[in-house]
Biotite code that builds the C-alpha atoms (Angstrom):
import biotite.structure as struc

atoms = struc.array([
    struc.Atom([-29.108, -68.550, -32.289], chain_id="A", res_id=1, res_name="GLU", atom_name="CA", element="C"),
    struc.Atom([-29.436, -64.791, -32.576], chain_id="A", res_id=2, res_name="GLY", atom_name="CA", element="C"),
    struc.Atom([-25.716, -64.310, -33.241], chain_id="A", res_id=3, res_name="VAL", atom_name="CA", element="C"),
    struc.Atom([-24.775, -62.737, -36.573], chain_id="A", res_id=4, res_name="ASP", atom_name="CA", element="C"),
    struc.Atom([-21.227, -63.616, -37.623], chain_id="A", res_id=5, res_name="TYR", atom_name="CA", element="C"),
    struc.Atom([-21.272, -60.873, -40.238], chain_id="A", res_id=6, res_name="GLY", atom_name="CA", element="C"),
    struc.Atom([-19.175, -60.735, -43.389], chain_id="A", res_id=7, res_name="SER", atom_name="CA", element="C"),
    struc.Atom([-15.917, -59.320, -42.094], chain_id="A", res_id=8, res_name="GLY", atom_name="CA", element="C"),
    struc.Atom([-12.469, -60.494, -43.182], chain_id="A", res_id=9, res_name="SER", atom_name="CA", element="C"),
    struc.Atom([-11.966, -63.193, -40.573], chain_id="A", res_id=10, res_name="VAL", atom_name="CA", element="C"),
    struc.Atom([-11.040, -66.843, -41.088], chain_id="A", res_id=11, res_name="THR", atom_name="CA", element="C"),
    struc.Atom([-13.361, -69.627, -39.991], chain_id="A", res_id=12, res_name="ASN", atom_name="CA", element="C"),
    struc.Atom([-10.592, -71.158, -37.893], chain_id="A", res_id=13, res_name="SER", atom_name="CA", element="C"),
    struc.Atom([-10.155, -67.918, -35.969], chain_id="A", res_id=14, res_name="ARG", atom_name="CA", element="C"),
    struc.Atom([-13.857, -67.723, -35.167], chain_id="A", res_id=15, res_name="VAL", atom_name="CA", element="C"),
    struc.Atom([-13.950, -71.392, -34.209], chain_id="A", res_id=16, res_name="ALA", atom_name="CA", element="C"),
    struc.Atom([-10.951, -71.084, -31.901], chain_id="A", res_id=17, res_name="SER", atom_name="CA", element="C"),
    struc.Atom([-12.534, -68.130, -30.104], chain_id="A", res_id=18, res_name="ALA", atom_name="CA", element="C"),
    struc.Atom([-15.988, -69.603, -29.606], chain_id="A", res_id=19, res_name="ARG", atom_name="CA", element="C"),
    struc.Atom([-15.060, -71.230, -26.287], chain_id="A", res_id=20, res_name="SER", atom_name="CA", element="C"),
    struc.Atom([-14.385, -67.733, -24.920], chain_id="A", res_id=21, res_name="MET", atom_name="CA", element="C"),
    struc.Atom([-17.986, -66.528, -25.323], chain_id="A", res_id=22, res_name="PHE", atom_name="CA", element="C"),
    struc.Atom([-21.364, -67.541, -23.934], chain_id="A", res_id=23, res_name="PHE", atom_name="CA", element="C"),
    struc.Atom([-24.770, -66.107, -24.842], chain_id="A", res_id=24, res_name="TYR", atom_name="CA", element="C"),
    struc.Atom([-27.514, -66.932, -22.325], chain_id="A", res_id=25, res_name="PRO", atom_name="CA", element="C"),
    struc.Atom([-30.839, -66.100, -23.981], chain_id="A", res_id=26, res_name="GLU", atom_name="CA", element="C"),
    struc.Atom([-32.307, -65.103, -20.612], chain_id="A", res_id=27, res_name="ASP", atom_name="CA", element="C"),
    struc.Atom([-29.964, -64.777, -17.657], chain_id="A", res_id=28, res_name="PHE", atom_name="CA", element="C"),
    struc.Atom([-33.048, -64.503, -15.428], chain_id="A", res_id=29, res_name="ARG", atom_name="CA", element="C"),
    struc.Atom([-33.540, -68.258, -15.840], chain_id="A", res_id=30, res_name="ASP", atom_name="CA", element="C"),
    struc.Atom([-30.426, -68.788, -13.722], chain_id="A", res_id=31, res_name="ASP", atom_name="CA", element="C"),
    struc.Atom([-31.806, -66.366, -11.166], chain_id="A", res_id=32, res_name="PHE", atom_name="CA", element="C"),
    struc.Atom([-35.056, -68.323, -10.923], chain_id="A", res_id=33, res_name="ARG", atom_name="CA", element="C"),
    struc.Atom([-33.141, -71.577, -10.485], chain_id="A", res_id=34, res_name="ASP", atom_name="CA", element="C"),
    struc.Atom([-31.266, -70.229, -7.473], chain_id="A", res_id=35, res_name="ASN", atom_name="CA", element="C"),
    struc.Atom([-33.591, -67.846, -5.672], chain_id="A", res_id=36, res_name="ASP", atom_name="CA", element="C"),
    struc.Atom([-37.234, -66.787, -5.539], chain_id="A", res_id=37, res_name="ASP", atom_name="CA", element="C"),
    struc.Atom([-36.281, -63.115, -5.875], chain_id="A", res_id=38, res_name="ASP", atom_name="CA", element="C"),
    struc.Atom([-36.156, -62.427, -9.627], chain_id="A", res_id=39, res_name="ASN", atom_name="CA", element="C"),
    struc.Atom([-35.441, -58.721, -9.322], chain_id="A", res_id=40, res_name="THR", atom_name="CA", element="C"),
    struc.Atom([-33.540, -57.290, -12.295], chain_id="A", res_id=41, res_name="LEU", atom_name="CA", element="C"),
    struc.Atom([-30.686, -54.859, -11.655], chain_id="A", res_id=42, res_name="PRO", atom_name="CA", element="C"),
    struc.Atom([-31.883, -51.253, -11.740], chain_id="A", res_id=43, res_name="THR", atom_name="CA", element="C"),
    struc.Atom([-30.279, -47.838, -11.361], chain_id="A", res_id=44, res_name="ALA", atom_name="CA", element="C"),
    struc.Atom([-31.373, -44.386, -10.309], chain_id="A", res_id=45, res_name="SER", atom_name="CA", element="C"),
    struc.Atom([-31.958, -41.658, -12.955], chain_id="A", res_id=46, res_name="PRO", atom_name="CA", element="C"),
    struc.Atom([-28.825, -41.037, -14.969], chain_id="A", res_id=47, res_name="ALA", atom_name="CA", element="C"),
    struc.Atom([-26.428, -38.162, -14.819], chain_id="A", res_id=48, res_name="GLN", atom_name="CA", element="C"),
    struc.Atom([-24.434, -36.945, -17.816], chain_id="A", res_id=49, res_name="ASP", atom_name="CA", element="C"),
    struc.Atom([-21.602, -39.335, -18.491], chain_id="A", res_id=50, res_name="GLY", atom_name="CA", element="C"),
    struc.Atom([-20.273, -38.755, -22.005], chain_id="A", res_id=51, res_name="GLY", atom_name="CA", element="C"),
    struc.Atom([-20.149, -40.982, -25.064], chain_id="A", res_id=52, res_name="ALA", atom_name="CA", element="C"),
    struc.Atom([-19.516, -44.229, -23.196], chain_id="A", res_id=53, res_name="ASN", atom_name="CA", element="C"),
    struc.Atom([-22.830, -44.364, -21.358], chain_id="A", res_id=54, res_name="GLY", atom_name="CA", element="C"),
    struc.Atom([-24.439, -42.368, -18.582], chain_id="A", res_id=55, res_name="ARG", atom_name="CA", element="C"),
    struc.Atom([-25.358, -42.631, -14.963], chain_id="A", res_id=56, res_name="GLY", atom_name="CA", element="C"),
    struc.Atom([-22.955, -45.322, -13.824], chain_id="A", res_id=57, res_name="ASP", atom_name="CA", element="C"),
    struc.Atom([-24.503, -46.753, -10.669], chain_id="A", res_id=58, res_name="GLY", atom_name="CA", element="C"),
    struc.Atom([-23.204, -49.610, -8.544], chain_id="A", res_id=59, res_name="PHE", atom_name="CA", element="C"),
    struc.Atom([-25.853, -52.092, -7.457], chain_id="A", res_id=60, res_name="VAL", atom_name="CA", element="C"),
    struc.Atom([-25.774, -52.963, -3.771], chain_id="A", res_id=61, res_name="SER", atom_name="CA", element="C"),
    struc.Atom([-28.202, -55.903, -3.994], chain_id="A", res_id=62, res_name="ASN", atom_name="CA", element="C"),
    struc.Atom([-26.066, -58.767, -2.698], chain_id="A", res_id=63, res_name="VAL", atom_name="CA", element="C"),
    struc.Atom([-28.560, -61.433, -3.801], chain_id="A", res_id=64, res_name="ALA", atom_name="CA", element="C"),
    struc.Atom([-28.459, -60.205, -7.404], chain_id="A", res_id=65, res_name="VAL", atom_name="CA", element="C"),
    struc.Atom([-24.669, -60.148, -7.423], chain_id="A", res_id=66, res_name="TYR", atom_name="CA", element="C"),
    struc.Atom([-24.461, -63.673, -6.028], chain_id="A", res_id=67, res_name="LYS", atom_name="CA", element="C"),
    struc.Atom([-26.580, -64.931, -8.914], chain_id="A", res_id=68, res_name="ARG", atom_name="CA", element="C"),
    struc.Atom([-24.391, -63.183, -11.484], chain_id="A", res_id=69, res_name="VAL", atom_name="CA", element="C"),
    struc.Atom([-21.263, -64.604, -9.850], chain_id="A", res_id=70, res_name="HIS", atom_name="CA", element="C"),
    struc.Atom([-22.757, -68.098, -9.918], chain_id="A", res_id=71, res_name="TYR", atom_name="CA", element="C"),
    struc.Atom([-23.694, -67.752, -13.608], chain_id="A", res_id=72, res_name="LEU", atom_name="CA", element="C"),
    struc.Atom([-20.213, -66.576, -14.648], chain_id="A", res_id=73, res_name="VAL", atom_name="CA", element="C"),
    struc.Atom([-18.416, -69.282, -12.664], chain_id="A", res_id=74, res_name="ASN", atom_name="CA", element="C"),
    struc.Atom([-20.688, -71.956, -14.143], chain_id="A", res_id=75, res_name="ARG", atom_name="CA", element="C"),
    struc.Atom([-20.120, -70.834, -17.736], chain_id="A", res_id=76, res_name="LEU", atom_name="CA", element="C"),
    struc.Atom([-16.396, -70.072, -17.584], chain_id="A", res_id=77, res_name="THR", atom_name="CA", element="C"),
    struc.Atom([-15.297, -72.865, -15.244], chain_id="A", res_id=78, res_name="GLY", atom_name="CA", element="C"),
    struc.Atom([-12.987, -70.448, -13.441], chain_id="A", res_id=79, res_name="TYR", atom_name="CA", element="C"),
    struc.Atom([-14.266, -70.986, -9.855], chain_id="A", res_id=80, res_name="ASN", atom_name="CA", element="C"),
    struc.Atom([-13.542, -67.386, -8.816], chain_id="A", res_id=81, res_name="MET", atom_name="CA", element="C"),
    struc.Atom([-14.080, -66.121, -5.282], chain_id="A", res_id=82, res_name="ASN", atom_name="CA", element="C"),
    struc.Atom([-17.051, -63.829, -4.761], chain_id="A", res_id=83, res_name="ILE", atom_name="CA", element="C"),
    struc.Atom([-15.165, -61.798, -2.161], chain_id="A", res_id=84, res_name="GLU", atom_name="CA", element="C"),
    struc.Atom([-12.973, -58.940, -3.362], chain_id="A", res_id=85, res_name="GLY", atom_name="CA", element="C"),
    struc.Atom([-14.627, -58.481, -6.770], chain_id="A", res_id=86, res_name="GLN", atom_name="CA", element="C"),
    struc.Atom([-15.581, -55.129, -8.328], chain_id="A", res_id=87, res_name="GLU", atom_name="CA", element="C"),
    struc.Atom([-19.336, -55.417, -7.974], chain_id="A", res_id=88, res_name="GLY", atom_name="CA", element="C"),
    struc.Atom([-22.175, -54.854, -10.412], chain_id="A", res_id=89, res_name="LEU", atom_name="CA", element="C"),
    struc.Atom([-22.481, -51.620, -12.391], chain_id="A", res_id=90, res_name="GLN", atom_name="CA", element="C"),
    struc.Atom([-25.554, -50.322, -14.229], chain_id="A", res_id=91, res_name="VAL", atom_name="CA", element="C"),
    struc.Atom([-25.186, -47.977, -17.216], chain_id="A", res_id=92, res_name="ILE", atom_name="CA", element="C"),
    struc.Atom([-27.845, -46.137, -19.216], chain_id="A", res_id=93, res_name="ARG", atom_name="CA", element="C"),
    struc.Atom([-27.267, -45.269, -22.881], chain_id="A", res_id=94, res_name="TYR", atom_name="CA", element="C"),
    struc.Atom([-29.353, -42.511, -24.482], chain_id="A", res_id=95, res_name="LEU", atom_name="CA", element="C"),
    struc.Atom([-29.705, -41.749, -28.178], chain_id="A", res_id=96, res_name="GLN", atom_name="CA", element="C"),
    struc.Atom([-26.256, -41.333, -29.731], chain_id="A", res_id=97, res_name="GLY", atom_name="CA", element="C"),
    struc.Atom([-24.426, -42.996, -26.832], chain_id="A", res_id=98, res_name="ASP", atom_name="CA", element="C"),
    struc.Atom([-22.063, -45.852, -27.597], chain_id="A", res_id=99, res_name="HIS", atom_name="CA", element="C"),
    struc.Atom([-18.971, -47.614, -26.281], chain_id="A", res_id=100, res_name="TYR", atom_name="CA", element="C"),
    struc.Atom([-15.875, -47.704, -28.451], chain_id="A", res_id=101, res_name="LYS", atom_name="CA", element="C"),
    struc.Atom([-13.969, -50.973, -29.116], chain_id="A", res_id=102, res_name="PRO", atom_name="CA", element="C"),
    struc.Atom([-11.910, -52.050, -26.118], chain_id="A", res_id=103, res_name="HIS", atom_name="CA", element="C"),
    struc.Atom([-10.728, -55.016, -24.049], chain_id="A", res_id=104, res_name="CYS", atom_name="CA", element="C"),
    struc.Atom([-11.658, -55.497, -20.406], chain_id="A", res_id=105, res_name="ASP", atom_name="CA", element="C"),
    struc.Atom([-8.464, -57.425, -19.677], chain_id="A", res_id=106, res_name="GLY", atom_name="CA", element="C"),
    struc.Atom([-5.143, -58.279, -21.350], chain_id="A", res_id=107, res_name="PRO", atom_name="CA", element="C"),
    struc.Atom([-5.520, -59.032, -25.044], chain_id="A", res_id=108, res_name="CYS", atom_name="CA", element="C"),
    struc.Atom([-3.985, -58.651, -28.477], chain_id="A", res_id=109, res_name="GLY", atom_name="CA", element="C"),
    struc.Atom([-0.800, -56.610, -28.627], chain_id="A", res_id=110, res_name="ASN", atom_name="CA", element="C"),
    struc.Atom([-0.814, -55.441, -25.008], chain_id="A", res_id=111, res_name="ASP", atom_name="CA", element="C"),
    struc.Atom([2.717, -54.894, -23.770], chain_id="A", res_id=112, res_name="GLN", atom_name="CA", element="C"),
    struc.Atom([2.125, -57.279, -20.865], chain_id="A", res_id=113, res_name="ASN", atom_name="CA", element="C"),
    struc.Atom([-0.655, -59.673, -21.912], chain_id="A", res_id=114, res_name="PRO", atom_name="CA", element="C"),
    struc.Atom([0.016, -62.433, -19.391], chain_id="A", res_id=115, res_name="THR", atom_name="CA", element="C"),
    struc.Atom([-2.694, -62.913, -16.749], chain_id="A", res_id=116, res_name="VAL", atom_name="CA", element="C"),
    struc.Atom([-1.451, -62.185, -13.239], chain_id="A", res_id=117, res_name="LYS", atom_name="CA", element="C"),
    struc.Atom([-3.194, -62.562, -9.865], chain_id="A", res_id=118, res_name="PRO", atom_name="CA", element="C"),
    struc.Atom([-5.801, -59.869, -9.368], chain_id="A", res_id=119, res_name="GLY", atom_name="CA", element="C"),
    struc.Atom([-6.326, -59.115, -13.067], chain_id="A", res_id=120, res_name="MET", atom_name="CA", element="C"),
    struc.Atom([-9.695, -59.305, -14.814], chain_id="A", res_id=121, res_name="ARG", atom_name="CA", element="C"),
    struc.Atom([-10.409, -62.646, -16.475], chain_id="A", res_id=122, res_name="VAL", atom_name="CA", element="C"),
    struc.Atom([-14.149, -62.518, -17.239], chain_id="A", res_id=123, res_name="ALA", atom_name="CA", element="C"),
    struc.Atom([-16.978, -60.084, -18.012], chain_id="A", res_id=124, res_name="THR", atom_name="CA", element="C"),
    struc.Atom([-20.758, -60.421, -17.837], chain_id="A", res_id=125, res_name="ALA", atom_name="CA", element="C"),
    struc.Atom([-22.944, -57.936, -19.724], chain_id="A", res_id=126, res_name="ILE", atom_name="CA", element="C"),
    struc.Atom([-26.684, -58.245, -19.068], chain_id="A", res_id=127, res_name="MET", atom_name="CA", element="C"),
    struc.Atom([-29.320, -56.349, -21.014], chain_id="A", res_id=128, res_name="TYR", atom_name="CA", element="C"),
    struc.Atom([-32.068, -54.975, -18.805], chain_id="A", res_id=129, res_name="CYS", atom_name="CA", element="C"),
    struc.Atom([-33.734, -52.746, -21.401], chain_id="A", res_id=130, res_name="ARG", atom_name="CA", element="C"),
    struc.Atom([-33.249, -52.741, -25.174], chain_id="A", res_id=131, res_name="ALA", atom_name="CA", element="C"),
    struc.Atom([-33.527, -49.584, -27.290], chain_id="A", res_id=132, res_name="PRO", atom_name="CA", element="C"),
    struc.Atom([-35.982, -49.364, -30.157], chain_id="A", res_id=133, res_name="GLU", atom_name="CA", element="C"),
    struc.Atom([-33.082, -49.161, -32.607], chain_id="A", res_id=134, res_name="GLN", atom_name="CA", element="C"),
    struc.Atom([-29.315, -49.619, -32.438], chain_id="A", res_id=135, res_name="GLY", atom_name="CA", element="C"),
    struc.Atom([-27.128, -50.478, -29.480], chain_id="A", res_id=136, res_name="GLY", atom_name="CA", element="C"),
    struc.Atom([-26.033, -53.940, -30.625], chain_id="A", res_id=137, res_name="ASP", atom_name="CA", element="C"),
    struc.Atom([-23.014, -55.693, -29.103], chain_id="A", res_id=138, res_name="PHE", atom_name="CA", element="C"),
    struc.Atom([-20.183, -56.336, -31.582], chain_id="A", res_id=139, res_name="ILE", atom_name="CA", element="C"),
    struc.Atom([-16.884, -58.208, -31.640], chain_id="A", res_id=140, res_name="LEU", atom_name="CA", element="C"),
    struc.Atom([-15.107, -56.361, -34.476], chain_id="A", res_id=141, res_name="PRO", atom_name="CA", element="C"),
    struc.Atom([-12.082, -58.646, -34.689], chain_id="A", res_id=142, res_name="ASN", atom_name="CA", element="C"),
    struc.Atom([-14.389, -61.631, -35.244], chain_id="A", res_id=143, res_name="LEU", atom_name="CA", element="C"),
    struc.Atom([-16.962, -59.784, -37.382], chain_id="A", res_id=144, res_name="ALA", atom_name="CA", element="C"),
    struc.Atom([-19.694, -60.840, -34.944], chain_id="A", res_id=145, res_name="MET", atom_name="CA", element="C"),
    struc.Atom([-22.822, -58.888, -34.060], chain_id="A", res_id=146, res_name="ARG", atom_name="CA", element="C"),
    struc.Atom([-25.209, -59.844, -31.248], chain_id="A", res_id=147, res_name="ILE", atom_name="CA", element="C"),
    struc.Atom([-28.623, -58.142, -31.277], chain_id="A", res_id=148, res_name="PRO", atom_name="CA", element="C"),
    struc.Atom([-29.759, -57.236, -27.790], chain_id="A", res_id=149, res_name="ILE", atom_name="CA", element="C"),
    struc.Atom([-33.025, -57.909, -26.016], chain_id="A", res_id=150, res_name="LYS", atom_name="CA", element="C"),
    struc.Atom([-34.076, -57.769, -22.349], chain_id="A", res_id=151, res_name="PRO", atom_name="CA", element="C"),
    struc.Atom([-32.727, -60.794, -20.490], chain_id="A", res_id=152, res_name="GLY", atom_name="CA", element="C"),
    struc.Atom([-29.995, -61.659, -23.010], chain_id="A", res_id=153, res_name="ARG", atom_name="CA", element="C"),
    struc.Atom([-26.458, -61.718, -21.666], chain_id="A", res_id=154, res_name="ALA", atom_name="CA", element="C"),
    struc.Atom([-22.941, -61.941, -23.053], chain_id="A", res_id=155, res_name="VAL", atom_name="CA", element="C"),
    struc.Atom([-20.283, -63.612, -20.902], chain_id="A", res_id=156, res_name="VAL", atom_name="CA", element="C"),
    struc.Atom([-16.645, -63.483, -21.990], chain_id="A", res_id=157, res_name="MET", atom_name="CA", element="C"),
    struc.Atom([-13.696, -65.267, -20.490], chain_id="A", res_id=158, res_name="ARG", atom_name="CA", element="C"),
    struc.Atom([-10.184, -64.076, -21.260], chain_id="A", res_id=159, res_name="TYR", atom_name="CA", element="C"),
    struc.Atom([-8.048, -65.810, -18.639], chain_id="A", res_id=160, res_name="GLY", atom_name="CA", element="C"),
    struc.Atom([-7.305, -68.818, -20.820], chain_id="A", res_id=161, res_name="GLY", atom_name="CA", element="C"),
    struc.Atom([-8.722, -72.306, -20.319], chain_id="A", res_id=162, res_name="ASP", atom_name="CA", element="C"),
    struc.Atom([-9.495, -73.436, -16.760], chain_id="A", res_id=163, res_name="PRO", atom_name="CA", element="C"),
    struc.Atom([-6.090, -74.729, -15.759], chain_id="A", res_id=164, res_name="TRP", atom_name="CA", element="C"),
    struc.Atom([-4.882, -76.298, -12.508], chain_id="A", res_id=165, res_name="PRO", atom_name="CA", element="C"),
    struc.Atom([-4.441, -73.585, -9.919], chain_id="A", res_id=166, res_name="ARG", atom_name="CA", element="C"),
    struc.Atom([-0.669, -74.024, -9.920], chain_id="A", res_id=167, res_name="SER", atom_name="CA", element="C"),
    struc.Atom([-0.481, -72.869, -13.548], chain_id="A", res_id=168, res_name="SER", atom_name="CA", element="C"),
    struc.Atom([-3.587, -70.697, -13.854], chain_id="A", res_id=169, res_name="PHE", atom_name="CA", element="C"),
    struc.Atom([-1.690, -67.521, -14.587], chain_id="A", res_id=170, res_name="PHE", atom_name="CA", element="C"),
    struc.Atom([0.637, -68.908, -17.243], chain_id="A", res_id=171, res_name="GLU", atom_name="CA", element="C"),
    struc.Atom([0.333, -68.151, -20.928], chain_id="A", res_id=172, res_name="GLY", atom_name="CA", element="C"),
    struc.Atom([-1.205, -65.431, -23.072], chain_id="A", res_id=173, res_name="VAL", atom_name="CA", element="C"),
    struc.Atom([-5.010, -65.609, -22.726], chain_id="A", res_id=174, res_name="PRO", atom_name="CA", element="C"),
    struc.Atom([-6.203, -63.683, -25.816], chain_id="A", res_id=175, res_name="ASP", atom_name="CA", element="C"),
    struc.Atom([-3.292, -63.095, -28.200], chain_id="A", res_id=176, res_name="PRO", atom_name="CA", element="C"),
    struc.Atom([-5.528, -62.285, -31.187], chain_id="A", res_id=177, res_name="ASN", atom_name="CA", element="C"),
    struc.Atom([-7.732, -59.752, -29.429], chain_id="A", res_id=178, res_name="GLY", atom_name="CA", element="C"),
    struc.Atom([-10.879, -61.829, -29.904], chain_id="A", res_id=179, res_name="ALA", atom_name="CA", element="C"),
    struc.Atom([-12.504, -60.184, -26.868], chain_id="A", res_id=180, res_name="THR", atom_name="CA", element="C"),
    struc.Atom([-12.261, -56.650, -28.242], chain_id="A", res_id=181, res_name="VAL", atom_name="CA", element="C"),
    struc.Atom([-15.889, -55.523, -28.039], chain_id="A", res_id=182, res_name="HIS", atom_name="CA", element="C"),
    struc.Atom([-18.042, -52.442, -28.454], chain_id="A", res_id=183, res_name="ALA", atom_name="CA", element="C"),
    struc.Atom([-21.577, -51.148, -28.067], chain_id="A", res_id=184, res_name="GLY", atom_name="CA", element="C"),
    struc.Atom([-23.059, -49.678, -31.250], chain_id="A", res_id=185, res_name="CYS", atom_name="CA", element="C"),
    struc.Atom([-24.671, -46.229, -31.044], chain_id="A", res_id=186, res_name="PRO", atom_name="CA", element="C"),
    struc.Atom([-28.243, -46.137, -29.797], chain_id="A", res_id=187, res_name="VAL", atom_name="CA", element="C"),
    struc.Atom([-30.270, -44.555, -32.593], chain_id="A", res_id=188, res_name="THR", atom_name="CA", element="C"),
    struc.Atom([-33.694, -44.568, -30.915], chain_id="A", res_id=189, res_name="LYS", atom_name="CA", element="C"),
    struc.Atom([-34.792, -45.096, -27.330], chain_id="A", res_id=190, res_name="GLY", atom_name="CA", element="C"),
    struc.Atom([-32.671, -46.078, -24.312], chain_id="A", res_id=191, res_name="GLU", atom_name="CA", element="C"),
    struc.Atom([-30.446, -49.027, -23.477], chain_id="A", res_id=192, res_name="LYS", atom_name="CA", element="C"),
    struc.Atom([-29.827, -50.188, -19.909], chain_id="A", res_id=193, res_name="TRP", atom_name="CA", element="C"),
    struc.Atom([-27.144, -52.746, -19.137], chain_id="A", res_id=194, res_name="ILE", atom_name="CA", element="C"),
    struc.Atom([-25.699, -54.293, -15.998], chain_id="A", res_id=195, res_name="ALA", atom_name="CA", element="C"),
    struc.Atom([-22.009, -55.182, -16.184], chain_id="A", res_id=196, res_name="THR", atom_name="CA", element="C"),
    struc.Atom([-19.769, -57.151, -13.846], chain_id="A", res_id=197, res_name="ALA", atom_name="CA", element="C"),
    struc.Atom([-16.038, -57.741, -14.238], chain_id="A", res_id=198, res_name="TRP", atom_name="CA", element="C"),
    struc.Atom([-14.448, -60.679, -12.455], chain_id="A", res_id=199, res_name="PHE", atom_name="CA", element="C"),
    struc.Atom([-10.893, -61.191, -11.295], chain_id="A", res_id=200, res_name="ARG", atom_name="CA", element="C"),
    struc.Atom([-8.998, -64.332, -10.386], chain_id="A", res_id=201, res_name="GLN", atom_name="CA", element="C"),
    struc.Atom([-6.905, -64.304, -7.242], chain_id="A", res_id=202, res_name="GLY", atom_name="CA", element="C"),
    struc.Atom([-8.877, -61.725, -5.230], chain_id="A", res_id=203, res_name="VAL", atom_name="CA", element="C"),
    struc.Atom([-10.338, -62.343, -1.775], chain_id="A", res_id=204, res_name="SER", atom_name="CA", element="C"),
    struc.Atom([-11.835, -60.607, 1.231], chain_id="A", res_id=205, res_name="ALA", atom_name="CA", element="C"),
    struc.Atom([-8.283, -59.798, 2.393], chain_id="A", res_id=206, res_name="ASN", atom_name="CA", element="C"),
    struc.Atom([-7.006, -58.821, -1.045], chain_id="A", res_id=207, res_name="ARG", atom_name="CA", element="C"),
    struc.Atom([-9.680, -57.055, -3.059], chain_id="A", res_id=208, res_name="ASP", atom_name="CA", element="C"),
    struc.Atom([-9.492, -55.676, -6.570], chain_id="A", res_id=209, res_name="TRP", atom_name="CA", element="C"),
    struc.Atom([-8.404, -52.185, -5.446], chain_id="A", res_id=210, res_name="THR", atom_name="CA", element="C"),
])
């Protein structure tokens, strides 16, 4: 519900095969309420100029918030990733005209080395804290999908393949068709605030993402 598959030139089988890679919680705050009494949404300080791909990148230091996001992503993806060693939670503000061009967060499509290796990103969570009055939708151009945004909605993507036994987790090509290529449409009126977290498999307190 709320997902527009558009009218792009994409086969039904391609969309169907990619659906297991995406999850669309209508209100990620429901998971927060289930796990803790503190329902604080991620926030950021006033933005600084940051160019076309969003402004005022700010890392959230609220450990309780991050733990909830980590729990949500593990539950949806089935990856069982460690919480230690991850990148953390980043908040970005988009002003009128700001957008994010199509890109992958991990290996996908025709990358020269698309195989997932220990320490690489395998999942992304994008949470919408404030929606603009117009524009700013989330799109998956290779699947001709558009997801209108609203406060509380989230998009979770997994691109590390299916949850395999640990001995073979890093085998195979996770997203050969570039299904997870995504973008943020230009904000045409108002502001958009998002909180984003990228997750890696194989990191730990002794071997972090850096």
